[in-house]
Backbone as ProteinMPNN parsed JSONL, in Angstrom:
{"seq_chain_A": "MLDFSRDMWGYISLGYFKQKVVKGEIGSSTMPHKVNPIDFENAEGNLGLANSLFLHFAQKLPISRFQRDLSDSTVMRNVGIAFAYQVQAMKSLEKGLSRVDVNQQVLADELERHYELLAEPIQTVMRKYDIPEPYEKLKEFTRGKTVTKQDYLQFVEKLDLPKEEKERMKSLTPGTYTGLAAMLAKKVGSI", "coords_chain_A": {"N_chain_A": [[200.109, 85.17, 283.214], [200.798, 86.876, 281.445], [203.66, 86.979, 281.828], [204.345, 84.423, 281.207], [203.48, 84.499, 278.696], [205.645, 86.101, 277.467], [207.98, 84.539, 278.417], [207.521, 82.235, 276.66], [207.834, 83.506, 274.323], [210.455, 84.069, 274.444], [211.59, 81.478, 274.817], [211.077, 80.207, 272.337], [212.391, 81.893, 270.639], [215.148, 81.273, 271.528], [215.252, 78.582, 270.697], [214.446, 76.568, 272.062], [211.877, 75.611, 271.934], [210.013, 74.543, 269.106], [208.16, 75.792, 266.369], [205.239, 74.689, 264.802], [204.694, 74.399, 261.297], [202.369, 76.278, 259.485], [200.738, 76.049, 256.671], [200.417, 78.262, 254.116], [200.389, 80.273, 255.917], [201.256, 83.712, 256.768], [204.807, 84.747, 257.083], [207.308, 85.912, 258.799], [208.086, 89.356, 257.737], [210.614, 90.103, 256.693], [212.213, 87.818, 256.657], [211.953, 85.1, 255.295], [211.764, 82.451, 256.038], [211.494, 82.064, 258.821], [209.174, 81.428, 261.605], [207.004, 83.217, 263.201], [206.68, 83.624, 266.476], [203.762, 84.537, 266.827], [201.148, 83.99, 268.121], [201.865, 84.154, 270.923], [202.855, 86.664, 271.049], [200.468, 88.204, 270.498], [199.108, 87.458, 272.672], [200.29, 88.418, 274.534], [200.088, 91.332, 274.264], [197.189, 91.659, 274.365], [196.834, 90.908, 276.856], [198.356, 92.813, 278.216], [196.771, 95.293, 277.609], [194.393, 94.422, 279.047], [195.399, 93.994, 281.726], [196.081, 96.522, 282.345], [193.784, 97.898, 282.294], [192.122, 96.616, 284.311], [193.707, 97.326, 286.43], [193.436, 99.995, 286.501], [190.569, 100.012, 287.234], [190.915, 98.946, 289.823], [192.036, 100.865, 291.117], [190.597, 103.103, 290.696], [187.616, 102.674, 291.22], [187.002, 102.092, 293.832], [187.009, 104.54, 295.062], [185.485, 107.525, 295.879], [184.469, 110.74, 295.032], [183.192, 112.947, 297.407], [181.063, 111.477, 297.884], [179.583, 111.604, 295.626], [180.445, 111.128, 293.089], [180.277, 110.541, 289.771], [181.716, 109.578, 287.798], [182.276, 106.833, 287.931], [180.526, 105.586, 286.527], [181.133, 105.673, 283.74], [183.568, 104.545, 283.942], [182.878, 101.945, 284.6], [181.599, 101.004, 281.997], [183.465, 100.022, 280.711], [184.367, 97.329, 281.703], [183.74, 95.096, 280.475], [185.135, 95.386, 278.197], [187.86, 94.606, 279.196], [187.517, 92.27, 280.056], [187.129, 91.162, 277.561], [189.558, 91.584, 276.334], [191.182, 89.916, 277.868], [190.133, 87.294, 277.394], [190.417, 86.671, 274.646], [193.518, 86.95, 274.849], [193.805, 84.486, 276.188], [192.768, 82.814, 274.34], [194.652, 83.101, 272.408], [196.864, 82.188, 273.619], [196.29, 79.388, 273.937], [195.952, 78.776, 271.36], [198.491, 79.15, 270.477], [200.127, 77.55, 272.102], [199.367, 75.018, 271.126], [200.694, 74.863, 268.971], [203.269, 74.374, 269.372], [206.276, 72.312, 269.726], [208.488, 70.625, 271.889], [211.983, 71.129, 271.568], [214.078, 68.753, 271.314], [216.819, 68.459, 270.688], [217.97, 70.803, 270.705], [217.72, 71.559, 273.445], [219.212, 69.32, 274.655], [221.837, 69.742, 273.491], [222.345, 72.178, 274.881], [222.547, 71.568, 277.473], [224.64, 69.875, 277.379], [226.629, 71.861, 276.987], [227.083, 72.777, 279.521], [228.747, 71.848, 282.078], [228.944, 72.679, 284.502], [226.535, 72.491, 285.882], [226.888, 70.137, 287.365], [227.772, 70.596, 289.705], [226.435, 70.239, 292.144], [226.293, 67.448, 292.582], [228.73, 66.58, 292.717], [229.733, 68.118, 294.902], [228.211, 67.009, 297.025], [229.256, 64.598, 296.991], [231.807, 65.045, 297.735], [231.486, 65.947, 300.307], [230.757, 63.615, 301.375], [233.107, 62.288, 301.603], [234.451, 63.59, 303.32], [235.988, 66.05, 302.423], [237.731, 68.718, 302.665], [236.207, 71.965, 302.834], [234.206, 71.929, 300.666], [232.006, 73.488, 299.245], [233.397, 75.93, 298.956], [235.444, 75.085, 297.285], [234.086, 74.439, 294.997], [232.794, 76.471, 294.26], [234.598, 78.356, 293.375], [235.761, 76.854, 291.275], [233.346, 76.569, 289.335], [231.75, 79.254, 289.737], [230.144, 81.68, 287.82], [231.213, 80.933, 285.566], [231.4, 78.861, 282.42], [231.529, 75.706, 282.36], [233.291, 73.275, 280.712], [233.281, 69.798, 279.502], [235.626, 68.657, 279.467], [236.963, 70.476, 281.524], [235.47, 69.612, 283.744], [235.905, 66.937, 284.105], [238.712, 66.782, 284.517], [238.963, 68.47, 286.78], [237.627, 66.551, 288.515], [239.175, 64.416, 288.521], [241.354, 65.43, 289.953], [240.598, 65.337, 292.522], [240.419, 63.835, 295.899], [239.228, 61.052, 295.912], [237.896, 57.666, 296.169], [238.695, 55.316, 293.549], [236.372, 54.159, 292.251], [234.475, 55.817, 292.886], [235.187, 58.157, 291.607], [235.333, 57.397, 289.005], [232.482, 56.961, 288.893], [231.626, 59.654, 289.077], [232.919, 60.648, 286.867], [231.198, 59.75, 284.873], [228.92, 61.002, 285.121], [226.754, 63.286, 283.206], [225.411, 66.481, 282.391], [222.917, 65.903, 281.204], [222.459, 63.253, 282.289], [222.303, 63.467, 285.005], [219.96, 63.59, 287.202], [219.566, 63.842, 290.036], [217.335, 63.285, 292.904], [215.004, 63.609, 291.658], [213.283, 61.615, 289.895], [212.439, 59.943, 291.852], [211.299, 61.565, 293.732], [209.122, 62.663, 292.125], [207.63, 60.454, 291.778], [206.882, 59.738, 294.379], [205.258, 62.135, 294.597], [203.451, 61.738, 292.802], [202.055, 59.447, 293.994], [200.576, 60.621, 296.135]], "CA_chain_A": [[199.878, 84.798, 281.847], [201.507, 88.161, 280.741], [205.23, 86.329, 281.99], [204.138, 83.252, 280.46], [203.696, 84.617, 277.123], [206.918, 86.468, 277.205], [208.801, 83.443, 278.446], [207.38, 81.393, 275.69], [208.541, 83.87, 272.942], [211.95, 83.985, 274.537], [212.002, 79.852, 274.619], [210.897, 80.077, 270.917], [213.532, 82.601, 270.053], [216.331, 80.584, 271.834], [215.013, 77.481, 269.878], [214.055, 75.527, 273.076], [210.478, 75.055, 271.468], [210.03, 75.001, 267.844], [206.679, 75.812, 266.406], [204.894, 74.032, 263.759], [204.564, 75.639, 260.179], [200.894, 76.169, 258.929], [200.851, 76.16, 255.017], [199.5, 79.577, 253.74], [200.416, 81.554, 256.803], [202.47, 84.722, 256.441], [205.742, 84.666, 258.207], [208.422, 87.226, 258.91], [208.069, 90.208, 256.535], [211.882, 90.189, 256.053], [212.867, 86.841, 256.893], [210.759, 84.152, 254.876], [212.299, 81.074, 256.767], [211.201, 82.286, 260.061], [207.878, 81.441, 262.016], [207.045, 84.095, 264.195], [205.663, 83.448, 267.643], [202.592, 85.731, 266.806], [200.212, 83.857, 269.026], [202.37, 84.709, 272.04], [202.918, 88.245, 271.016], [199.391, 88.773, 270.65], [198.596, 87.254, 274.093], [201.11, 89.552, 275.321], [199.541, 92.716, 273.751], [195.957, 91.823, 274.852], [197.012, 90.879, 278.447], [199.032, 94.299, 278.876], [195.761, 95.875, 277.777], [193.517, 93.924, 279.999], [195.891, 94.228, 282.959], [196.185, 98.062, 282.648], [192.33, 98.229, 282.547], [192.051, 96.146, 285.668], [194.506, 97.897, 287.53], [192.811, 101.241, 286.72], [189.387, 99.608, 287.821], [191.04, 98.782, 291.193], [192.555, 102.202, 291.71], [189.321, 104.093, 290.562], [186.285, 102.299, 291.669], [186.829, 102.142, 295.431], [187.071, 105.766, 295.511], [184.138, 108.287, 295.458], [184.748, 111.97, 295.75], [182.176, 113.576, 297.909], [179.953, 110.56, 297.728], [178.743, 112.037, 294.322], [181.302, 110.813, 291.943], [179.584, 109.786, 288.737], [182.925, 108.934, 286.73], [182.291, 105.458, 288.056], [179.707, 104.795, 285.402], [181.964, 105.782, 282.591], [184.606, 103.545, 283.848], [182.108, 100.656, 284.504], [180.923, 100.708, 280.913], [184.579, 99.133, 279.942], [184.785, 96.319, 282.093], [183.48, 94.037, 279.41], [186.48, 95.255, 277.316], [188.847, 94.241, 279.803], [187.422, 90.749, 279.971], [187.413, 90.54, 276.24], [191.166, 91.539, 275.964], [191.72, 88.721, 278.425], [189.573, 86.204, 276.863], [191.295, 86.867, 273.545], [194.618, 86.672, 275.2], [193.881, 83.106, 276.642], [192.789, 82.066, 273.0], [195.907, 83.236, 271.64], [197.799, 81.382, 274.298], [195.901, 78.087, 273.87], [196.313, 78.482, 269.835], [200.258, 79.117, 270.494], [200.635, 76.094, 272.911], [198.902, 73.967, 270.242], [201.414, 74.998, 267.685], [204.653, 74.376, 269.846], [206.926, 71.059, 270.307], [209.715, 70.984, 272.393], [213.141, 70.978, 270.553], [214.855, 67.96, 272.171], [218.172, 68.55, 270.412], [218.68, 72.138, 271.231], [217.835, 71.245, 275.099], [220.24, 68.471, 274.901], [223.055, 70.492, 273.273], [222.499, 73.348, 275.707], [222.751, 70.897, 278.677], [225.915, 69.221, 277.288], [227.538, 72.762, 277.301], [227.247, 73.229, 280.815], [229.059, 70.708, 283.159], [228.897, 73.393, 285.877], [225.316, 71.9, 286.541], [226.994, 68.975, 288.066], [228.471, 71.168, 291.038], [225.538, 69.575, 293.249], [226.451, 65.806, 292.87], [230.303, 66.606, 293.066], [229.822, 68.774, 296.406], [227.815, 66.023, 297.915], [230.373, 63.091, 297.22], [232.937, 65.776, 298.434], [231.041, 65.945, 301.722], [230.75, 62.165, 301.804], [234.406, 61.712, 301.976], [235.131, 64.752, 304.217], [237.085, 66.815, 301.43], [237.475, 70.144, 303.093], [235.521, 73.16, 301.969], [233.651, 71.47, 299.245], [231.378, 74.425, 298.534], [234.187, 76.877, 298.443], [236.261, 74.782, 296.142], [233.334, 74.308, 293.697], [232.417, 78.164, 294.069], [235.867, 78.832, 292.713], [235.827, 76.064, 290.07], [232.19, 76.873, 288.66], [230.917, 80.515, 289.656], [230.252, 82.747, 286.619], [231.828, 80.31, 284.487], [230.82, 77.764, 281.685], [232.362, 74.714, 282.661], [233.343, 72.412, 279.771], [233.307, 68.415, 279.813], [237.19, 68.509, 279.905], [237.2, 71.222, 282.688], [234.948, 68.881, 284.639], [236.758, 65.803, 284.196], [239.892, 67.281, 285.19], [238.439, 68.788, 288.236], [237.119, 65.455, 289.364], [240.365, 63.576, 288.493], [242.219, 65.897, 291.101], [239.917, 65.07, 293.911], [240.953, 62.776, 296.758], [238.264, 60.264, 295.972], [238.219, 56.413, 295.837], [238.596, 55.292, 292.267], [235.146, 53.841, 291.74], [233.626, 56.955, 292.888], [235.639, 59.123, 290.533], [234.746, 56.847, 287.562], [231.147, 57.298, 288.801], [231.436, 61.071, 288.885], [233.169, 60.989, 285.537], [230.159, 59.023, 283.916], [227.653, 61.879, 284.854], [226.745, 64.458, 282.32], [224.387, 67.302, 282.804], [221.864, 65.41, 280.658], [221.821, 62.035, 283.091], [222.229, 63.881, 286.411], [218.766, 64.178, 287.769], [219.301, 63.809, 291.331], [216.357, 62.665, 293.278], [213.778, 63.914, 290.95], [212.543, 60.678, 289.544], [211.87, 59.334, 293.05], [210.298, 62.565, 294.139], [208.01, 62.754, 291.356], [206.745, 59.328, 291.959], [206.289, 60.079, 295.537], [204.16, 63.311, 294.733], [202.036, 60.993, 292.244], [201.359, 58.679, 294.771], [199.908, 61.239, 297.207]], "C_chain_A": [[200.718, 85.714, 281.198], [203.231, 87.419, 280.826], [205.187, 85.213, 281.007], [204.357, 83.515, 279.088], [205.111, 85.412, 276.675], [207.677, 85.611, 277.383], [208.818, 82.635, 277.266], [208.065, 81.941, 274.377], [209.689, 83.913, 273.198], [212.374, 82.539, 274.276], [211.936, 79.72, 273.252], [212.162, 80.786, 270.248], [214.926, 82.02, 270.178], [216.219, 79.156, 271.081], [214.677, 76.415, 270.664], [212.649, 74.951, 272.665], [210.677, 75.724, 269.944], [208.449, 74.978, 267.36], [206.237, 75.14, 264.819], [204.311, 75.039, 262.403], [203.144, 75.142, 259.687], [201.079, 76.773, 257.548], [199.845, 77.488, 254.858], [199.889, 80.573, 254.609], [201.593, 82.292, 256.413], [203.349, 84.743, 257.416], [206.405, 85.856, 258.445], [208.261, 88.049, 257.748], [209.445, 90.313, 255.981], [212.509, 88.794, 256.005], [211.756, 85.554, 256.463], [210.851, 82.779, 255.779], [211.694, 81.166, 258.306], [209.554, 82.207, 260.305], [207.878, 82.134, 263.099], [206.159, 83.537, 265.313], [204.459, 84.465, 268.041], [201.709, 85.432, 267.743], [200.53, 84.298, 270.492], [202.627, 86.255, 272.323], [201.492, 88.789, 271.096], [198.703, 88.572, 271.886], [199.279, 88.293, 274.848], [200.469, 91.082, 275.259], [198.319, 92.74, 274.441], [196.016, 91.572, 276.485], [197.695, 92.031, 279.278], [197.69, 95.155, 278.904], [194.654, 95.613, 278.864], [194.106, 94.302, 281.476], [196.006, 95.771, 283.534], [194.873, 98.523, 282.977], [191.92, 97.814, 284.005], [192.595, 96.912, 286.722], [193.891, 99.281, 287.641], [191.305, 101.125, 287.468], [189.462, 99.544, 289.438], [191.451, 99.733, 291.88], [191.363, 102.977, 291.607], [188.316, 103.814, 291.296], [186.18, 102.194, 293.18], [186.674, 103.494, 295.967], [186.059, 106.547, 294.951], [184.449, 109.623, 296.047], [183.351, 112.571, 296.165], [180.935, 112.795, 298.107], [178.967, 111.029, 296.528], [179.227, 112.118, 293.016], [180.573, 110.034, 291.018], [180.658, 109.113, 287.839], [182.83, 107.405, 287.016], [181.735, 104.761, 286.817], [180.383, 104.755, 284.059], [182.985, 104.661, 282.676], [184.185, 102.23, 283.921], [181.735, 99.971, 283.076], [182.18, 99.752, 280.227], [185.068, 97.996, 280.522], [184.456, 95.105, 281.166], [184.768, 93.946, 278.551], [187.603, 94.899, 277.754], [188.671, 92.727, 279.767], [187.698, 90.362, 278.523], [188.984, 90.559, 275.817], [191.389, 90.234, 276.543], [191.132, 87.525, 277.84], [190.19, 85.867, 275.378], [192.614, 86.393, 273.836], [194.763, 85.204, 275.274], [193.563, 82.207, 275.298], [193.917, 81.994, 272.324], [196.927, 82.169, 272.064], [197.517, 79.872, 274.038], [196.184, 77.871, 272.29], [198.01, 78.182, 269.852], [200.511, 77.816, 271.11], [200.305, 74.928, 272.107], [200.009, 73.627, 269.136], [203.078, 74.778, 268.127], [205.174, 72.824, 270.118], [208.312, 71.397, 270.875], [210.994, 70.385, 271.484], [214.294, 70.326, 271.426], [216.441, 68.232, 271.961], [218.69, 69.61, 270.712], [218.782, 72.121, 272.816], [218.981, 70.297, 275.444], [221.641, 69.126, 274.563], [223.402, 71.563, 274.196], [222.835, 72.553, 277.062], [224.263, 70.333, 278.431], [227.062, 70.519, 277.37], [227.697, 73.162, 278.484], [227.482, 72.299, 281.982], [228.992, 71.529, 284.508], [227.425, 72.867, 286.718], [225.766, 70.661, 287.45], [227.97, 69.401, 289.44], [227.579, 70.434, 292.079], [226.192, 68.437, 293.449], [227.781, 65.816, 293.418], [230.362, 67.11, 294.581], [229.267, 67.58, 297.152], [228.697, 64.795, 298.118], [231.423, 63.851, 297.849], [232.726, 65.656, 299.954], [231.201, 64.536, 302.059], [231.913, 61.81, 302.411], [235.08, 62.69, 302.699], [236.144, 65.448, 303.437], [236.649, 68.11, 302.226], [236.95, 71.326, 302.237], [235.188, 72.592, 300.576], [232.957, 72.487, 298.319], [232.412, 75.481, 298.225], [235.11, 76.583, 297.202], [235.526, 74.72, 294.766], [232.809, 75.674, 293.324], [233.474, 78.7, 293.008], [236.028, 78.369, 291.507], [234.565, 76.577, 288.915], [231.658, 78.403, 288.618], [231.13, 81.635, 288.668], [230.963, 82.287, 285.505], [231.026, 79.307, 283.847], [232.054, 76.848, 281.811], [232.32, 73.558, 281.505], [233.333, 70.925, 280.393], [234.856, 68.244, 280.35], [237.506, 69.032, 281.3], [236.757, 70.149, 283.782], [235.717, 67.718, 284.79], [238.173, 65.859, 284.847], [239.976, 67.559, 286.474], [238.253, 67.435, 289.247], [238.435, 64.578, 289.629], [241.371, 63.987, 289.754], [241.704, 65.783, 292.405], [240.53, 63.842, 294.606], [239.885, 61.907, 296.981], [238.822, 58.867, 295.852], [237.879, 56.145, 294.146], [237.138, 54.765, 291.658], [234.245, 54.944, 291.878], [234.112, 58.116, 291.961], [235.209, 58.812, 289.286], [233.148, 57.237, 287.559], [230.729, 58.796, 288.623], [231.69, 61.364, 287.483], [231.932, 60.641, 284.486], [229.046, 60.01, 283.98], [227.852, 62.747, 283.648], [225.426, 65.096, 282.728], [223.055, 66.802, 282.374], [221.313, 64.055, 281.51], [221.736, 62.492, 284.305], [220.693, 64.358, 286.569], [218.591, 64.333, 289.113], [218.217, 62.719, 291.819], [214.985, 62.914, 292.411], [212.795, 62.734, 290.421], [211.825, 60.198, 290.714], [210.902, 60.379, 293.601], [208.998, 62.683, 293.481], [206.93, 61.522, 291.447], [206.161, 59.444, 293.272], [205.149, 61.207, 295.722], [203.079, 62.57, 293.717], [201.276, 60.015, 292.861], [200.342, 59.131, 295.989], [198.541, 61.429, 296.772]], "O_chain_A": [[201.423, 85.253, 280.301], [203.905, 87.407, 279.796], [205.982, 85.147, 280.07], [205.194, 82.948, 278.386], [205.558, 85.261, 275.538], [208.462, 85.583, 276.436], [209.897, 82.292, 276.782], [208.668, 81.252, 273.554], [210.376, 83.801, 272.183], [213.382, 82.32, 273.604], [212.845, 79.02, 272.807], [212.837, 80.214, 269.392], [215.775, 82.138, 269.294], [217.304, 78.607, 270.892], [214.577, 75.31, 270.129], [212.328, 73.838, 273.08], [211.181, 76.793, 269.602], [207.624, 74.245, 267.904], [206.996, 75.189, 263.851], [203.688, 76.097, 262.495], [202.812, 73.968, 259.523], [201.539, 77.903, 257.38], [198.747, 77.63, 255.395], [199.796, 81.739, 254.228], [202.622, 81.841, 255.909], [202.953, 84.76, 258.581], [205.792, 86.892, 258.186], [208.294, 87.455, 256.67], [209.524, 90.613, 254.789], [213.426, 88.677, 255.194], [210.883, 85.152, 257.232], [209.821, 82.193, 256.113], [211.47, 80.094, 258.868], [208.744, 82.715, 259.529], [208.644, 81.828, 264.014], [205.05, 83.055, 265.086], [204.24, 85.012, 269.122], [201.289, 86.396, 268.382], [199.641, 84.747, 271.216], [202.617, 86.873, 273.388], [201.316, 89.815, 271.753], [197.805, 89.341, 272.233], [198.731, 88.938, 275.741], [200.438, 91.831, 276.235], [198.143, 93.717, 275.169], [195.19, 92.099, 277.231], [197.671, 92.21, 280.496], [197.378, 95.71, 279.957], [194.108, 96.537, 279.468], [193.382, 94.846, 282.31], [196.019, 96.146, 284.706], [194.714, 99.415, 283.81], [191.431, 98.634, 284.782], [192.008, 97.12, 287.784], [193.794, 99.776, 288.764], [190.909, 102.035, 288.196], [188.567, 99.891, 290.209], [191.367, 99.715, 293.108], [191.103, 103.608, 292.631], [187.987, 104.665, 292.122], [185.043, 102.234, 293.652], [186.282, 103.687, 297.118], [185.7, 106.409, 293.782], [184.666, 109.774, 297.249], [182.454, 112.672, 295.328], [179.883, 113.334, 298.45], [177.753, 110.824, 296.538], [178.8, 112.791, 292.078], [180.214, 108.904, 291.349], [180.364, 108.108, 287.193], [183.404, 106.703, 286.184], [182.183, 103.777, 286.229], [180.171, 103.803, 283.307], [183.254, 103.941, 281.714], [184.88, 101.337, 283.436], [181.588, 98.758, 282.926], [181.94, 98.898, 279.374], [186.103, 97.516, 280.06], [185.147, 94.098, 281.322], [185.357, 92.913, 278.232], [188.517, 94.795, 276.936], [189.618, 91.999, 279.469], [188.396, 89.384, 278.257], [189.518, 89.707, 275.108], [191.792, 89.36, 275.775], [191.923, 86.582, 277.853], [190.397, 84.688, 275.093], [193.0, 85.435, 273.165], [195.626, 84.623, 274.617], [194.017, 81.069, 275.177], [194.237, 80.991, 271.686], [197.623, 81.471, 271.326], [198.488, 79.123, 273.928], [196.647, 76.778, 271.961], [198.595, 77.221, 269.353], [201.182, 77.007, 270.47], [200.89, 73.869, 272.334], [200.202, 72.548, 268.576], [203.99, 74.988, 267.328], [204.402, 72.117, 270.766], [209.086, 72.244, 270.431], [210.934, 69.343, 270.83], [215.165, 70.931, 272.051], [217.222, 68.226, 272.913], [219.88, 69.6, 271.025], [219.758, 72.587, 273.405], [219.647, 70.49, 276.461], [222.545, 69.013, 275.392], [224.578, 71.894, 274.35], [223.583, 73.21, 277.786], [225.041, 70.39, 279.383], [228.211, 70.288, 277.747], [228.559, 74.03, 278.621], [226.58, 71.996, 282.762], [228.991, 70.904, 285.568], [227.302, 72.872, 287.942], [224.946, 70.229, 288.26], [228.724, 68.629, 290.033], [228.242, 69.976, 293.01], [226.741, 68.32, 294.544], [228.047, 65.186, 294.442], [231.034, 66.481, 295.397], [230.028, 67.144, 298.015], [228.825, 64.15, 299.159], [232.058, 63.173, 298.656], [233.624, 65.327, 300.73], [231.819, 64.28, 303.092], [231.966, 61.186, 303.471], [236.31, 62.655, 302.716], [237.283, 65.392, 303.902], [235.483, 68.47, 302.394], [237.3, 71.532, 301.075], [235.843, 72.804, 299.555], [233.098, 72.531, 297.097], [232.285, 75.98, 297.107], [235.474, 77.399, 296.354], [236.074, 74.882, 293.676], [232.436, 75.941, 292.181], [233.192, 79.347, 292.0], [236.379, 79.124, 290.599], [234.872, 76.919, 287.772], [231.163, 78.809, 287.566], [232.105, 82.386, 288.682], [231.315, 83.028, 284.587], [230.063, 78.828, 284.446], [233.215, 77.102, 281.49], [231.269, 72.926, 281.408], [233.371, 70.783, 281.615], [235.172, 67.782, 281.447], [238.121, 68.371, 282.137], [237.566, 69.812, 284.646], [236.243, 67.618, 285.899], [238.612, 65.0, 285.612], [240.809, 67.087, 287.248], [238.633, 67.332, 290.414], [238.714, 64.117, 290.735], [242.023, 63.173, 290.408], [242.382, 66.134, 293.371], [241.079, 62.948, 293.963], [239.462, 61.848, 298.136], [239.994, 58.711, 295.508], [236.939, 56.705, 293.582], [236.893, 55.06, 290.488], [233.303, 55.073, 291.096], [233.3, 58.979, 291.628], [234.768, 59.652, 288.502], [232.579, 57.7, 286.571], [229.66, 59.119, 288.107], [230.964, 62.131, 286.851], [231.792, 61.241, 283.421], [228.218, 60.0, 283.069], [228.961, 62.918, 283.143], [224.51, 64.479, 283.274], [222.066, 67.155, 283.017], [220.125, 63.734, 281.515], [220.915, 61.837, 284.946], [220.303, 65.42, 286.082], [217.575, 64.905, 289.509], [218.139, 61.583, 291.352], [213.971, 62.269, 292.68], [211.58, 62.903, 290.522], [210.609, 60.033, 290.612], [209.758, 60.041, 293.903], [207.937, 62.785, 294.098], [205.718, 61.602, 291.244], [204.947, 59.262, 293.364], [204.344, 61.257, 296.652], [201.887, 62.84, 293.859], [200.142, 59.687, 292.512], [199.576, 58.405, 296.621], [197.721, 61.957, 297.523]]}, "name": "protein", "num_of_chains": 1, "seq": "MLDFSRDMWGYISLGYFKQKVVKGEIGSSTMPHKVNPIDFENAEGNLGLANSLFLHFAQKLPISRFQRDLSDSTVMRNVGIAFAYQVQAMKSLEKGLSRVDVNQQVLADELERHYELLAEPIQTVMRKYDIPEPYEKLKEFTRGKTVTKQDYLQFVEKLDLPKEEKERMKSLTPGTYTGLAAMLAKKVGSI"}
């Protein structure tokens, strides 16, 4: 849950999710236009406290000095506090999740900027037509690079593929290529 809180904060910061505006809510102290991901920040803080207490319990409570260690009773008085932090964090996460929407346009734009995501279908087609070293060629073309649509189209054009296969590859976009995802999702749903 701690990682999830941090991830949601990051996704909101990147604009992948947008938060619903609550009338009368105080926003950023210096940027009035900003809607802070405060619920995810609160969850992160409370989970950090809960986790540190639970870790201490796990390290402390199994050990007793000379079978006469009374420090456990002091530690045990704080178990409720650890659970309270965790419950408060879960409430913050629930509230935060109720206030977010997927920012479809930002995600679509992000996909459109990354044609290197089409390395998988291109490699599969290259293998189908026995083009030598498909992995190595795509690695050289895509690794560590942002591939534009124009770069992608030029790469496909240079491949020794039948015309109809080239046209099919050229018609793919990062947003439309889903591989076998739809079929696999249906298969999982029927289990």
